[in-house]
DOTIPA-269698 format. One record per residue (C-alpha): x, y, z; residue in three letters; residue number from 1. Coordinates in Angstrom, 2 decimals, decimal comma. Example, Ala and Ser with C-alpha at 12.3 -4.5 7.8 and 13.67 -1.06 7.14 Angstrom:
! residues 2
{xx = 12,30 yy = -4,50 zz = 7,80 rest = ala nr = 1}
{xx = 13,67 yy = -1,06 zz = 7,14 rest = ser nr = 2}
//
This chain:
! residues 344
{xx = 5,18 yy = -40,61 zz = 7,66 rest = met nr = 1}
{xx = 7,80 yy = -37,88 zz = 7,12 rest = glu nr = 2}
{xx = 10,66 yy = -40,24 zz = 6,21 rest = asn nr = 3}
{xx = 8,49 yy = -42,59 zz = 4,18 rest = ile nr = 4}
{xx = 8,54 yy = -42,41 zz = 0,39 rest = ser nr = 5}
{xx = 5,35 yy = -41,36 zz = -1,47 rest = pro nr = 6}
{xx = 5,07 yy = -44,81 zz = -3,06 rest = thr nr = 7}
{xx = 5,16 yy = -46,63 zz = 0,27 rest = ile nr = 8}
{xx = 2,72 yy = -44,12 zz = 1,77 rest = gln nr = 9}
{xx = 0,31 yy = -44,71 zz = -1,12 rest = ala nr = 10}
{xx = 0,68 yy = -48,48 zz = -0,78 rest = ala nr = 11}
{xx = -0,06 yy = -48,36 zz = 2,95 rest = ile nr = 12}
{xx = -3,17 yy = -46,24 zz = 2,39 rest = arg nr = 13}
{xx = -4,36 yy = -48,55 zz = -0,39 rest = tyr nr = 14}
{xx = -3,86 yy = -51,64 zz = 1,78 rest = ala nr = 15}
{xx = -5,96 yy = -50,11 zz = 4,58 rest = ile nr = 16}
{xx = -8,73 yy = -48,79 zz = 2,31 rest = glu nr = 17}
{xx = -9,01 yy = -52,01 zz = 0,27 rest = ser nr = 18}
{xx = -9,29 yy = -54,28 zz = 3,30 rest = gly nr = 19}
{xx = -6,10 yy = -56,16 zz = 2,43 rest = ala nr = 20}
{xx = -4,75 yy = -58,70 zz = 4,89 rest = ser nr = 21}
{xx = -1,09 yy = -58,15 zz = 3,92 rest = asp nr = 22}
{xx = 1,15 yy = -55,62 zz = 2,19 rest = leu nr = 23}
{xx = 4,45 yy = -56,61 zz = 0,57 rest = his nr = 24}
{xx = 7,28 yy = -54,17 zz = -0,11 rest = leu nr = 25}
{xx = 10,10 yy = -55,64 zz = -2,19 rest = lys nr = 26}
{xx = 13,18 yy = -54,01 zz = -3,68 rest = thr nr = 27}
{xx = 12,98 yy = -53,58 zz = -7,50 rest = ala nr = 28}
{xx = 9,27 yy = -54,46 zz = -7,47 rest = asn nr = 29}
{xx = 6,02 yy = -52,55 zz = -7,18 rest = ser nr = 30}
{xx = 4,15 yy = -52,97 zz = -3,86 rest = pro nr = 31}
{xx = 1,70 yy = -55,87 zz = -3,65 rest = ala nr = 32}
{xx = -1,26 yy = -56,63 zz = -1,39 rest = val nr = 33}
{xx = -3,14 yy = -59,79 zz = -0,48 rest = arg nr = 34}
{xx = -6,92 yy = -59,41 zz = -0,73 rest = ile nr = 35}
{xx = -9,24 yy = -62,34 zz = 0,08 rest = asn nr = 36}
{xx = -6,27 yy = -64,68 zz = -0,08 rest = gly nr = 37}
{xx = -5,00 yy = -63,53 zz = -3,50 rest = glu nr = 38}
{xx = -1,87 yy = -61,48 zz = -4,26 rest = ile nr = 39}
{xx = -2,56 yy = -58,28 zz = -6,24 rest = val nr = 40}
{xx = 0,33 yy = -56,33 zz = -7,80 rest = leu nr = 41}
{xx = -0,26 yy = -52,58 zz = -7,55 rest = leu nr = 42}
{xx = 0,26 yy = -50,17 zz = -10,43 rest = asp nr = 43}
{xx = 2,88 yy = -48,11 zz = -8,60 rest = met nr = 44}
{xx = 6,56 yy = -47,27 zz = -8,99 rest = asp nr = 45}
{xx = 9,10 yy = -49,96 zz = -8,27 rest = lys nr = 46}
{xx = 10,65 yy = -49,61 zz = -4,85 rest = leu nr = 47}
{xx = 14,31 yy = -48,85 zz = -4,23 rest = lys nr = 48}
{xx = 16,35 yy = -50,59 zz = -1,54 rest = asn nr = 49}
{xx = 16,96 yy = -47,28 zz = 0,28 rest = asp nr = 50}
{xx = 13,21 yy = -46,50 zz = 0,36 rest = glu nr = 51}
{xx = 12,43 yy = -49,73 zz = 2,15 rest = ile nr = 52}
{xx = 15,35 yy = -49,36 zz = 4,57 rest = leu nr = 53}
{xx = 14,34 yy = -45,77 zz = 5,40 rest = ala nr = 54}
{xx = 10,79 yy = -46,91 zz = 6,15 rest = phe nr = 55}
{xx = 12,08 yy = -49,75 zz = 8,34 rest = ala nr = 56}
{xx = 14,35 yy = -47,35 zz = 10,26 rest = asp nr = 57}
{xx = 11,39 yy = -45,03 zz = 10,82 rest = ser nr = 58}
{xx = 8,93 yy = -47,76 zz = 11,81 rest = ala nr = 59}
{xx = 11,05 yy = -50,11 zz = 13,90 rest = cys nr = 60}
{xx = 10,99 yy = -48,01 zz = 17,06 rest = gly nr = 61}
{xx = 12,81 yy = -49,89 zz = 19,85 rest = asp nr = 62}
{xx = 13,93 yy = -52,65 zz = 17,48 rest = val nr = 63}
{xx = 17,44 yy = -51,92 zz = 16,23 rest = cys nr = 64}
{xx = 18,29 yy = -52,73 zz = 12,61 rest = ile nr = 65}
{xx = 21,84 yy = -53,94 zz = 12,07 rest = asp nr = 66}
{xx = 22,49 yy = -53,27 zz = 8,37 rest = lys nr = 67}
{xx = 25,38 yy = -55,75 zz = 8,39 rest = asp nr = 68}
{xx = 23,15 yy = -58,53 zz = 9,75 rest = asp nr = 69}
{xx = 20,92 yy = -59,94 zz = 7,02 rest = leu nr = 70}
{xx = 18,74 yy = -62,02 zz = 9,34 rest = arg nr = 71}
{xx = 15,01 yy = -61,21 zz = 9,48 rest = ala nr = 72}
{xx = 13,69 yy = -58,72 zz = 12,04 rest = val nr = 73}
{xx = 10,14 yy = -58,69 zz = 13,47 rest = asp nr = 74}
{xx = 8,50 yy = -55,48 zz = 14,65 rest = phe nr = 75}
{xx = 5,07 yy = -53,88 zz = 14,95 rest = ser nr = 76}
{xx = 4,02 yy = -50,46 zz = 13,68 rest = trp nr = 77}
{xx = 0,90 yy = -48,33 zz = 13,81 rest = glu nr = 78}
{xx = -0,51 yy = -45,83 zz = 11,32 rest = tyr nr = 79}
{xx = -3,73 yy = -43,86 zz = 11,90 rest = asn nr = 80}
{xx = -5,07 yy = -46,48 zz = 14,31 rest = gly nr = 81}
{xx = -4,17 yy = -49,50 zz = 12,13 rest = thr nr = 82}
{xx = -1,46 yy = -51,78 zz = 13,52 rest = arg nr = 83}
{xx = 0,86 yy = -53,82 zz = 11,34 rest = phe nr = 84}
{xx = 2,94 yy = -56,87 zz = 12,21 rest = arg nr = 85}
{xx = 6,07 yy = -56,53 zz = 10,08 rest = cys nr = 86}
{xx = 8,95 yy = -58,76 zz = 9,05 rest = asn nr = 87}
{xx = 12,01 yy = -57,14 zz = 7,46 rest = leu nr = 88}
{xx = 14,24 yy = -59,50 zz = 5,49 rest = phe nr = 89}
{xx = 16,69 yy = -59,59 zz = 2,60 rest = cys nr = 90}
{xx = 16,49 yy = -61,48 zz = -0,66 rest = asp nr = 91}
{xx = 18,80 yy = -61,50 zz = -3,69 rest = ser nr = 92}
{xx = 17,66 yy = -58,01 zz = -4,76 rest = leu nr = 93}
{xx = 17,76 yy = -56,24 zz = -1,40 rest = gly nr = 94}
{xx = 15,45 yy = -55,43 zz = 1,51 rest = tyr nr = 95}
{xx = 11,83 yy = -56,59 zz = 1,67 rest = cys nr = 96}
{xx = 9,06 yy = -56,10 zz = 4,24 rest = ile nr = 97}
{xx = 5,99 yy = -58,27 zz = 4,68 rest = ser nr = 98}
{xx = 3,31 yy = -56,42 zz = 6,64 rest = met nr = 99}
{xx = 0,22 yy = -58,09 zz = 8,15 rest = arg nr = 100}
{xx = -2,64 yy = -55,65 zz = 8,77 rest = leu nr = 101}
{xx = -3,97 yy = -56,27 zz = 12,27 rest = leu nr = 102}
{xx = -7,55 yy = -55,22 zz = 11,73 rest = thr nr = 103}
{xx = -10,70 yy = -56,78 zz = 13,13 rest = ile nr = 104}
{xx = -14,01 yy = -55,60 zz = 11,66 rest = pro nr = 105}
{xx = -15,87 yy = -56,77 zz = 14,76 rest = ser nr = 106}
{xx = -15,35 yy = -58,67 zz = 18,00 rest = thr nr = 107}
{xx = -18,81 yy = -60,21 zz = 17,68 rest = asp nr = 108}
{xx = -18,43 yy = -64,00 zz = 17,56 rest = phe nr = 109}
{xx = -21,51 yy = -64,44 zz = 15,36 rest = lys nr = 110}
{xx = -20,37 yy = -61,87 zz = 12,79 rest = val nr = 111}
{xx = -16,95 yy = -63,51 zz = 12,50 rest = leu nr = 112}
{xx = -18,26 yy = -67,08 zz = 12,58 rest = gly nr = 113}
{xx = -16,37 yy = -67,98 zz = 15,76 rest = ile nr = 114}
{xx = -18,20 yy = -70,82 zz = 17,57 rest = pro nr = 115}
{xx = -19,99 yy = -69,59 zz = 20,72 rest = glu nr = 116}
{xx = -18,80 yy = -72,68 zz = 22,63 rest = ile nr = 117}
{xx = -15,41 yy = -70,95 zz = 22,97 rest = leu nr = 118}
{xx = -16,97 yy = -68,45 zz = 25,38 rest = lys nr = 119}
{xx = -17,71 yy = -71,33 zz = 27,75 rest = lys nr = 120}
{xx = -14,20 yy = -72,72 zz = 27,39 rest = leu nr = 121}
{xx = -12,52 yy = -69,46 zz = 28,43 rest = val nr = 122}
{xx = -14,68 yy = -69,31 zz = 31,56 rest = glu nr = 123}
{xx = -12,49 yy = -72,12 zz = 32,93 rest = arg nr = 124}
{xx = -10,07 yy = -71,14 zz = 35,68 rest = lys nr = 125}
{xx = -7,20 yy = -73,29 zz = 34,43 rest = ser nr = 126}
{xx = -6,11 yy = -75,45 zz = 31,54 rest = gly nr = 127}
{xx = -4,82 yy = -75,12 zz = 27,97 rest = leu nr = 128}
{xx = -6,81 yy = -73,74 zz = 25,01 rest = ile nr = 129}
{xx = -5,17 yy = -73,92 zz = 21,59 rest = leu nr = 130}
{xx = -6,13 yy = -72,10 zz = 18,40 rest = val nr = 131}
{xx = -4,49 yy = -73,81 zz = 15,42 rest = thr nr = 132}
{xx = -4,34 yy = -73,48 zz = 11,68 rest = gly nr = 133}
{xx = -2,05 yy = -72,41 zz = 8,84 rest = pro nr = 134}
{xx = -0,67 yy = -68,89 zz = 8,47 rest = thr nr = 135}
{xx = -3,43 yy = -66,44 zz = 7,59 rest = gly nr = 136}
{xx = -6,24 yy = -68,59 zz = 8,99 rest = ser nr = 137}
{xx = -7,46 yy = -65,98 zz = 11,48 rest = gly nr = 138}
{xx = -5,88 yy = -67,39 zz = 14,63 rest = lys nr = 139}
{xx = -4,91 yy = -63,92 zz = 15,88 rest = thr nr = 140}
{xx = -8,44 yy = -62,62 zz = 15,31 rest = thr nr = 141}
{xx = -9,99 yy = -65,50 zz = 17,25 rest = thr nr = 142}
{xx = -7,60 yy = -65,10 zz = 20,18 rest = leu nr = 143}
{xx = -8,05 yy = -61,33 zz = 20,23 rest = thr nr = 144}
{xx = -11,83 yy = -61,82 zz = 20,43 rest = cys nr = 145}
{xx = -11,40 yy = -64,36 zz = 23,24 rest = leu nr = 146}
{xx = -9,20 yy = -61,98 zz = 25,24 rest = ile nr = 147}
{xx = -11,65 yy = -59,14 zz = 24,63 rest = asp nr = 148}
{xx = -14,52 yy = -61,36 zz = 25,82 rest = tyr nr = 149}
{xx = -12,64 yy = -62,25 zz = 29,02 rest = ile nr = 150}
{xx = -11,72 yy = -58,59 zz = 29,51 rest = asn nr = 151}
{xx = -15,41 yy = -57,67 zz = 29,26 rest = ser nr = 152}
{xx = -16,88 yy = -60,37 zz = 31,49 rest = thr nr = 153}
{xx = -14,57 yy = -61,19 zz = 34,41 rest = arg nr = 154}
{xx = -11,98 yy = -59,63 zz = 36,70 rest = ser nr = 155}
{xx = -8,60 yy = -61,24 zz = 36,09 rest = ser nr = 156}
{xx = -4,94 yy = -60,48 zz = 35,46 rest = his nr = 157}
{xx = -4,06 yy = -61,33 zz = 31,86 rest = ile nr = 158}
{xx = -0,41 yy = -61,47 zz = 30,76 rest = ile nr = 159}
{xx = 0,27 yy = -61,68 zz = 27,02 rest = thr nr = 160}
{xx = 3,64 yy = -62,82 zz = 25,67 rest = leu nr = 161}
{xx = 3,96 yy = -61,79 zz = 22,03 rest = glu nr = 162}
{xx = 6,56 yy = -61,47 zz = 19,27 rest = asp nr = 163}
{xx = 5,79 yy = -58,68 zz = 18,46 rest = pro nr = 164}
{xx = 2,78 yy = -57,21 zz = 20,31 rest = ile nr = 165}
{xx = -0,08 yy = -57,22 zz = 17,82 rest = glu nr = 166}
{xx = -3,42 yy = -55,93 zz = 19,10 rest = phe nr = 167}
{xx = -3,22 yy = -53,53 zz = 22,03 rest = val nr = 168}
{xx = -5,73 yy = -54,39 zz = 24,77 rest = his nr = 169}
{xx = -7,01 yy = -51,73 zz = 27,17 rest = his nr = 170}
{xx = -8,24 yy = -52,78 zz = 30,60 rest = ser nr = 171}
{xx = -12,01 yy = -53,11 zz = 30,96 rest = lys nr = 172}
{xx = -12,68 yy = -55,53 zz = 33,83 rest = lys nr = 173}
{xx = -9,23 yy = -57,10 zz = 33,63 rest = cys nr = 174}
{xx = -5,73 yy = -55,91 zz = 34,32 rest = leu nr = 175}
{xx = -3,78 yy = -56,63 zz = 31,13 rest = ile nr = 176}
{xx = 0,03 yy = -56,71 zz = 30,91 rest = ser nr = 177}
{xx = 1,43 yy = -57,11 zz = 27,37 rest = gln nr = 178}
{xx = 5,07 yy = -58,17 zz = 27,08 rest = arg nr = 179}
{xx = 7,11 yy = -58,30 zz = 23,88 rest = glu nr = 180}
{xx = 9,65 yy = -61,06 zz = 23,27 rest = ile nr = 181}
{xx = 13,04 yy = -59,56 zz = 22,49 rest = gly nr = 182}
{xx = 12,15 yy = -56,29 zz = 24,24 rest = ile nr = 183}
{xx = 10,89 yy = -57,11 zz = 27,73 rest = thr nr = 184}
{xx = 11,98 yy = -60,76 zz = 27,75 rest = ser nr = 185}
{xx = 14,65 yy = -62,76 zz = 25,92 rest = val nr = 186}
{xx = 12,48 yy = -65,62 zz = 24,61 rest = asn nr = 187}
{xx = 9,17 yy = -67,41 zz = 25,17 rest = tyr nr = 188}
{xx = 10,66 yy = -69,95 zz = 27,56 rest = thr nr = 189}
{xx = 12,05 yy = -67,30 zz = 29,91 rest = asp nr = 190}
{xx = 8,94 yy = -65,15 zz = 29,51 rest = ala nr = 191}
{xx = 6,65 yy = -67,99 zz = 30,64 rest = ile nr = 192}
{xx = 8,76 yy = -68,61 zz = 33,76 rest = val nr = 193}
{xx = 8,75 yy = -64,88 zz = 34,53 rest = glu nr = 194}
{xx = 5,01 yy = -64,55 zz = 33,90 rest = ala nr = 195}
{xx = 4,18 yy = -67,23 zz = 36,47 rest = leu nr = 196}
{xx = 5,87 yy = -65,05 zz = 39,14 rest = arg nr = 197}
{xx = 3,69 yy = -62,06 zz = 38,21 rest = glu nr = 198}
{xx = 0,37 yy = -63,23 zz = 39,68 rest = asp nr = 199}
{xx = -1,47 yy = -64,01 zz = 36,41 rest = pro nr = 200}
{xx = -4,85 yy = -65,67 zz = 36,08 rest = asp nr = 201}
{xx = -4,56 yy = -66,02 zz = 32,31 rest = ile nr = 202}
{xx = -1,40 yy = -66,29 zz = 30,18 rest = val nr = 203}
{xx = -1,52 yy = -65,80 zz = 26,42 rest = phe nr = 204}
{xx = 1,52 yy = -67,26 zz = 24,64 rest = ile nr = 205}
{xx = 1,78 yy = -65,94 zz = 21,09 rest = gly nr = 206}
{xx = 3,09 yy = -69,23 zz = 19,73 rest = glu nr = 207}
{xx = 4,32 yy = -72,54 zz = 21,15 rest = met nr = 208}
{xx = 7,46 yy = -72,76 zz = 19,06 rest = leu nr = 209}
{xx = 9,54 yy = -75,58 zz = 20,54 rest = asp nr = 210}
{xx = 9,81 yy = -78,23 zz = 23,25 rest = lys nr = 211}
{xx = 10,71 yy = -75,67 zz = 25,91 rest = glu nr = 212}
{xx = 7,80 yy = -73,30 zz = 25,24 rest = ser nr = 213}
{xx = 5,34 yy = -76,22 zz = 24,98 rest = ile nr = 214}
{xx = 6,61 yy = -77,62 zz = 28,28 rest = ala nr = 215}
{xx = 6,27 yy = -74,17 zz = 29,83 rest = gly nr = 216}
{xx = 2,69 yy = -73,82 zz = 28,59 rest = ala nr = 217}
{xx = 1,74 yy = -77,24 zz = 29,99 rest = leu nr = 218}
{xx = 3,37 yy = -76,39 zz = 33,32 rest = arg nr = 219}
{xx = 1,47 yy = -73,09 zz = 33,51 rest = ala nr = 220}
{xx = -1,82 yy = -74,86 zz = 32,73 rest = ala nr = 221}
{xx = -1,11 yy = -77,51 zz = 35,39 rest = glu nr = 222}
{xx = -0,39 yy = -74,94 zz = 38,07 rest = thr nr = 223}
{xx = -3,80 yy = -73,29 zz = 38,06 rest = gly nr = 224}
{xx = -3,62 yy = -70,83 zz = 35,14 rest = his nr = 225}
{xx = -5,70 yy = -70,59 zz = 32,00 rest = leu nr = 226}
{xx = -3,29 yy = -70,66 zz = 29,06 rest = val nr = 227}
{xx = -4,16 yy = -69,58 zz = 25,52 rest = leu nr = 228}
{xx = -1,78 yy = -70,26 zz = 22,66 rest = ser nr = 229}
{xx = -1,39 yy = -71,18 zz = 18,99 rest = thr nr = 230}
{xx = 0,16 yy = -73,87 zz = 16,82 rest = leu nr = 231}
{xx = 0,58 yy = -74,06 zz = 13,05 rest = his nr = 232}
{xx = -1,26 yy = -77,38 zz = 12,75 rest = thr nr = 233}
{xx = -4,35 yy = -78,50 zz = 10,85 rest = lys nr = 234}
{xx = -6,93 yy = -80,43 zz = 12,88 rest = gly nr = 235}
{xx = -7,25 yy = -81,45 zz = 16,50 rest = ala nr = 236}
{xx = -5,70 yy = -84,90 zz = 16,05 rest = ala nr = 237}
{xx = -2,67 yy = -83,45 zz = 14,25 rest = asn nr = 238}
{xx = -2,27 yy = -80,93 zz = 17,06 rest = thr nr = 239}
{xx = -2,02 yy = -83,64 zz = 19,70 rest = ile nr = 240}
{xx = 0,47 yy = -85,59 zz = 17,58 rest = thr nr = 241}
{xx = 2,59 yy = -82,49 zz = 16,97 rest = arg nr = 242}
{xx = 2,82 yy = -81,64 zz = 20,68 rest = ile nr = 243}
{xx = 3,73 yy = -85,18 zz = 21,74 rest = val nr = 244}
{xx = 6,24 yy = -85,71 zz = 18,91 rest = asp nr = 245}
{xx = 8,24 yy = -82,61 zz = 19,92 rest = val nr = 246}
{xx = 9,43 yy = -84,52 zz = 22,99 rest = phe nr = 247}
{xx = 11,87 yy = -87,47 zz = 23,07 rest = pro nr = 248}
{xx = 10,28 yy = -90,94 zz = 23,31 rest = pro nr = 249}
{xx = 11,07 yy = -91,36 zz = 26,99 rest = glu nr = 250}
{xx = 9,03 yy = -88,23 zz = 27,85 rest = gln nr = 251}
{xx = 6,04 yy = -88,79 zz = 25,59 rest = gln nr = 252}
{xx = 3,92 yy = -90,83 zz = 28,02 rest = asp nr = 253}
{xx = 4,28 yy = -88,08 zz = 30,61 rest = gln nr = 254}
{xx = 3,32 yy = -85,43 zz = 28,04 rest = val nr = 255}
{xx = 0,23 yy = -87,40 zz = 27,03 rest = arg nr = 256}
{xx = -0,80 yy = -87,55 zz = 30,67 rest = met nr = 257}
{xx = -0,20 yy = -83,79 zz = 31,09 rest = gln nr = 258}
{xx = -2,21 yy = -83,05 zz = 27,95 rest = leu nr = 259}
{xx = -5,08 yy = -85,30 zz = 28,94 rest = ser nr = 260}
{xx = -5,40 yy = -83,55 zz = 32,30 rest = leu nr = 261}
{xx = -4,85 yy = -79,94 zz = 31,19 rest = ser nr = 262}
{xx = -6,28 yy = -79,64 zz = 27,67 rest = leu nr = 263}
{xx = -9,52 yy = -77,63 zz = 27,74 rest = val nr = 264}
{xx = -10,00 yy = -77,49 zz = 24,00 rest = gly nr = 265}
{xx = -8,58 yy = -77,10 zz = 20,50 rest = val nr = 266}
{xx = -10,10 yy = -74,95 zz = 17,77 rest = ile nr = 267}
{xx = -8,55 yy = -75,60 zz = 14,37 rest = ser nr = 268}
{xx = -9,56 yy = -73,15 zz = 11,68 rest = gln nr = 269}
{xx = -9,23 yy = -72,15 zz = 8,04 rest = gln nr = 270}
{xx = -10,43 yy = -69,13 zz = 6,06 rest = leu nr = 271}
{xx = -12,17 yy = -70,25 zz = 2,85 rest = ile nr = 272}
{xx = -12,89 yy = -68,00 zz = -0,18 rest = pro nr = 273}
{xx = -16,63 yy = -67,29 zz = -0,41 rest = arg nr = 274}
{xx = -18,44 yy = -68,01 zz = -3,67 rest = cys nr = 275}
{xx = -21,60 yy = -66,02 zz = -2,89 rest = asp nr = 276}
{xx = -20,09 yy = -62,61 zz = -2,00 rest = val nr = 277}
{xx = -16,54 yy = -61,20 zz = -1,94 rest = pro nr = 278}
{xx = -14,55 yy = -62,23 zz = 1,12 rest = gly nr = 279}
{xx = -13,72 yy = -65,33 zz = 3,11 rest = arg nr = 280}
{xx = -15,62 yy = -67,42 zz = 5,64 rest = val nr = 281}
{xx = -14,35 yy = -69,24 zz = 8,72 rest = leu nr = 282}
{xx = -14,40 yy = -73,06 zz = 8,82 rest = ala nr = 283}
{xx = -13,61 yy = -74,68 zz = 12,16 rest = thr nr = 284}
{xx = -12,97 yy = -77,92 zz = 13,97 rest = glu nr = 285}
{xx = -13,68 yy = -78,04 zz = 17,72 rest = ile nr = 286}
{xx = -12,32 yy = -80,60 zz = 20,19 rest = met nr = 287}
{xx = -13,10 yy = -80,28 zz = 23,90 rest = ile nr = 288}
{xx = -11,18 yy = -82,10 zz = 26,63 rest = gly nr = 289}
{xx = -14,00 yy = -84,37 zz = 27,74 rest = thr nr = 290}
{xx = -13,40 yy = -87,67 zz = 29,54 rest = val nr = 291}
{xx = -13,51 yy = -89,72 zz = 26,29 rest = pro nr = 292}
{xx = -11,03 yy = -87,35 zz = 24,61 rest = ile nr = 293}
{xx = -8,73 yy = -87,49 zz = 27,66 rest = gln nr = 294}
{xx = -8,80 yy = -91,27 zz = 27,49 rest = ser nr = 295}
{xx = -7,91 yy = -91,33 zz = 23,77 rest = leu nr = 296}
{xx = -4,94 yy = -89,02 zz = 24,38 rest = ile nr = 297}
{xx = -3,60 yy = -91,14 zz = 27,26 rest = arg nr = 298}
{xx = -4,05 yy = -94,40 zz = 25,34 rest = gln nr = 299}
{xx = -2,41 yy = -93,09 zz = 22,12 rest = gln nr = 300}
{xx = -5,63 yy = -93,63 zz = 20,16 rest = lys nr = 301}
{xx = -5,34 yy = -90,36 zz = 18,27 rest = ile nr = 302}
{xx = -6,76 yy = -91,99 zz = 15,13 rest = his nr = 303}
{xx = -10,13 yy = -92,28 zz = 16,93 rest = met nr = 304}
{xx = -10,44 yy = -88,57 zz = 17,74 rest = ile nr = 305}
{xx = -12,31 yy = -87,61 zz = 14,55 rest = asn nr = 306}
{xx = -15,00 yy = -90,24 zz = 15,04 rest = ser nr = 307}
{xx = -15,40 yy = -89,06 zz = 18,64 rest = thr nr = 308}
{xx = -15,84 yy = -85,48 zz = 17,42 rest = leu nr = 309}
{xx = -18,50 yy = -86,64 zz = 14,97 rest = asp nr = 310}
{xx = -20,44 yy = -88,31 zz = 17,78 rest = asn nr = 311}
{xx = -20,07 yy = -85,49 zz = 20,31 rest = ser nr = 312}
{xx = -22,01 yy = -82,61 zz = 18,78 rest = ser nr = 313}
{xx = -24,02 yy = -82,37 zz = 22,00 rest = gly nr = 314}
{xx = -20,80 yy = -81,35 zz = 23,77 rest = asp nr = 315}
{xx = -20,11 yy = -78,63 zz = 21,19 rest = gly nr = 316}
{xx = -17,60 yy = -80,59 zz = 19,12 rest = met nr = 317}
{xx = -17,43 yy = -81,05 zz = 15,36 rest = his nr = 318}
{xx = -14,94 yy = -81,97 zz = 12,64 rest = thr nr = 319}
{xx = -13,62 yy = -79,69 zz = 9,91 rest = met nr = 320}
{xx = -15,48 yy = -81,86 zz = 7,40 rest = lys nr = 321}
{xx = -18,80 yy = -81,12 zz = 9,14 rest = lys nr = 322}
{xx = -18,06 yy = -77,38 zz = 9,13 rest = ser nr = 323}
{xx = -17,22 yy = -77,45 zz = 5,42 rest = leu nr = 324}
{xx = -20,39 yy = -79,44 zz = 4,68 rest = glu nr = 325}
{xx = -22,49 yy = -76,79 zz = 6,38 rest = gln nr = 326}
{xx = -20,80 yy = -73,95 zz = 4,48 rest = leu nr = 327}
{xx = -21,27 yy = -75,82 zz = 1,19 rest = tyr nr = 328}
{xx = -24,93 yy = -76,51 zz = 1,96 rest = ala nr = 329}
{xx = -25,41 yy = -72,76 zz = 2,56 rest = leu nr = 330}
{xx = -23,80 yy = -72,09 zz = -0,86 rest = his nr = 331}
{xx = -21,07 yy = -70,01 zz = 0,78 rest = gln nr = 332}
{xx = -18,15 yy = -72,06 zz = -0,59 rest = ile nr = 333}
{xx = -17,63 yy = -73,84 zz = -3,90 rest = ser nr = 334}
{xx = -17,50 yy = -77,59 zz = -4,39 rest = lys nr = 335}
{xx = -13,81 yy = -77,44 zz = -5,31 rest = ser nr = 336}
{xx = -12,96 yy = -75,52 zz = -2,13 rest = asp nr = 337}
{xx = -15,12 yy = -77,93 zz = -0,11 rest = phe nr = 338}
{xx = -12,86 yy = -80,70 zz = -1,38 rest = glu nr = 339}
{xx = -9,55 yy = -78,81 zz = -1,31 rest = asn nr = 340}
{xx = -9,82 yy = -77,64 zz = 2,31 rest = tyr nr = 341}
{xx = -10,48 yy = -81,06 zz = 3,83 rest = gln nr = 342}
{xx = -7,99 yy = -82,09 zz = 6,54 rest = ile nr = 343}
{xx = -6,23 yy = -85,33 zz = 5,66 rest = val nr = 344}
//
């Protein structure tokens, strides 16, 4: 912290101590944090452009900052055991940094509200498991818990492809190789091809960004690997539609067939403000690649997925609406949030 200004140091400490999810450093503004989904402006000095740039230079490590290139730069940074995922960018006033605090209070599924059925899904030897939801919905936490569960219960080789590396995993029963896009590989597409030559059992792809990375994930799942990844989609049905629509029309039938055969499950999630105690609670939708779901995907009957989820609770599936109804019945979320967080 030697080259970091007192104001930024104080803001970082406050973010950690207050349990914030994000810290924002912006030229000509006081630092701000996001707590329980809400932005809070801190009563601190306004930051200077040089302060933010000096912090970025100190924190970036292997990532080189080109001061003549105003494009955004991603990097990770650690302070006193807390890791941050950072994005340095410029706006009209100067440099800014958005910092996501990568903290998990527990890896206990019950404590976090992560459905236990996911433990059964990751016991599969091959296939595709997707965790979806908007930014800040806890996707990283869920996937970190899944990897930790695998690491604690079976002997496998896990390769993670991340941009940047977020949580650092230490080998328990598994051998874990964490690779950073832009540092150890050029892009996700190349990294997936490389990973399949490195004897993995499980491949974690930080995000399926485009047609090439989606095709690579499907290929890895088809060739006997368990693939975990994320998409910024709301709901299982929307996830299927998003994947298929990325491809040109002449390839979509083939992609539907690949998905129907390889998809193990989709968990779509949102973090909802609690009304009973401070904090947020996890609402989920679970779709599992059963024979009926496979058939709906192949036959382009995506509009029937939600009704199938409603009638398949015995298989561990449920809709987001059902999850919200349960949280509302337990008086954990308000009526307005019950209505506002529905997936349409």
